[in-house]
C-alpha angles and dihedrals in degrees: 000000000000112000128188124208108207112196107190138174102232126194117223112247094357095120097167091054095043093049091048092052092046092047092050090053092049091051091048090047089053090052088055091052090244121170098204135020120197127206131187133271113289088359093154095057099027122239130303100015090170114179093001081084089070091066116086089205090060092051091046089055089052091051091047090051092051090051090050090051090049090063088067093052104081095111100027140041124235135199111197137165122241140145111256133189120262105227093200120096091221121076134011119338096241144049127208097231144187106214118208112207124187136157088015094300141095103253103172143005121208112198121213109250103191110059112191115222103176139093107349093351122100103163099131087060089070113016139066116224117253114242102182119088110192132145129224129225127223130167090348094308125117112220130199109207118202133173120225106277091038089082096043099076092090133111133044099311108049117189095202135050095231135050111209094200091057087059095045092047089064087072091059100238122194095223144352128245119198119188111193151180097202109168121219128255123154091259099040101087093059093043090049092050090050092052093048092046091051089056093050091049093047097047100027090225134128115254131212113198126188123187137182120256127200138044128293103190104291097353114089123197117201101195108214093158110179150180122228122191122219091261088067096253119140096226095188143347126208120231124291118236092003138084114259142177127197139169124222132186116219089211093057111041099157128139110274120229089240092057092054092057097049114113119213111240119236126237098266094044089051092049091048094049091045093052093048090052091044095054093044095050095044091058095040095050094046092047096242126132108181134064134194130197140169110253111205104169089253128121098253098056090040092056091043091053093047091051093045092049090053093045100044106018125264093264091059097059121079118195123200121201110202110185123187132187087277097053115111121229091236092057092053090046093047091052091049092048092051092050089048092049090053092040086231126150122256139172130200117225115174115216095197096100093046091047092051090046092054091047090052091048091053096037094108093051094040096043117141092001119124124247109272148135094322092060092045092051091045089064092049091049093049087054089049091052092049092051094046091048090055090044090055095043098049104024098249124152110230113231114215113222102195117127129220095257091056093043091050096056098031095250094155142074121255111231087013125063089354092065120110150110092241134017108220100182101026091114096043118089118227093252088053090050088060089050090050089052091054090048092051088051092048094115103024140351107280099147108051114252091233090059090057099043104038119095111267115254138171089211094215095129135022114296092350119174128182087233089066089071105022140044116258107290091237088063097033094054093051091053092046092050092053092049102037105032100027098031093225118168124232095264092051091050094045089049088061089067103268118139110264097226092050093050095048093046091048095050091046090053091050094051098040092052097057089107090062094051090049087066100045125111120259111295121219106240116228103144132068089253117030131174111259131043094000096054115052117183131165116248098209096053132122101207108132090340099109 
């Protein structure tokens, strides 16, 4: 049997677009004489549709799209993900389904059994668990259909009380199909491969895996669809961060020459490629073309500009340099040099007059009080106002340049440098930002060397350095990783050799600045635990905040 894996960048709720992309893939699969074409989980709606699933109209449009797709399936079979209505009175109103279409008709619906309800996943909010475990037949082959999480309840620490594949295996299938919406983080590809390989080893069956690709706001999908033969060999992988389409023959599941030459990308390369895709798709799917950002001469805005220029094209990114009386000449020169290296447009707008005007306006209230945080934040907020004014006037989306370390400890100004329509580096620790800069400069110097090597500074007061307020980023990021990603408590972190005062101060800063993160723009997710929808903390709490 000839099977096609169709790895597509869907658009949530854009049924016309999704159906068109799916139909194009079906027509191409027919031209390749394929018997079956497989699409991803919830392909029809896009993933994750979230509370759109609470609208009957949305589900009716999904059903209409499936029926439209079925009209193209007279000479080919299709497996495609879509929400479907649950006809039973009991339970949730919907299933997360894999729809099997053949001979122009819907012949079977397999309902996802294991509904993840952790981190960024909310599926039990909307869907009823499938409880029937049947296989389908096509061209003399018996097929076990599974949906994403259905294959993840394997190993020594199962999360669920049932394993769908154990039930399907009783029907003696010839191979497994898994349609998925497996979001990217820099560890996910290897974890995913391990899970899939464990299933192949346990059941001694070939496996066809199809994943989403593309960005859906903060969630990034890396693709990497693959086929594994029953010997446990990954015979081929589809592209990462790109749409792809490939035909496989169930009678010839051997490693392709192309697969043998593929090099596994490292962590920083994966993060870079994911961020470029994330920025590009965010603009494409919102219908915007141009971005704006404040370019300070520091490492964060430099990396953000380089990524945006690659994602959108250098002519579509406008940088604004906004020096004040505290800005150093080298920062202004570094920012200019970067923009020149990228051949990207920039303007210089001094904030000195605006800053003095605000100080004069507040002189009565601020009289006889020393320079402090209010004056520092005032500068950041003036810059935010300038950037948002230009955004409104010319239709730019403002890119936020804060990194994860700063966001974690609240080292940023609400309604100032925390402004933006999209946070590019909000899930990238400061030490990783430096690594990204080196990766961007892998072939030639794009980001000036001085930007990378000089001590980080907000330049909001004379001779200011980040290290005046924060531990060295090399230490800080390690503590943050233990607390945020690994969920270690203070004692566990201190026992690893970190200084007690530094640990307690850091964790207090993280927890007392939750209110700031609650007001940030969407953050592109590249780590296993990002701020945003996957990390839900109460604002008015006292845990570790005293």
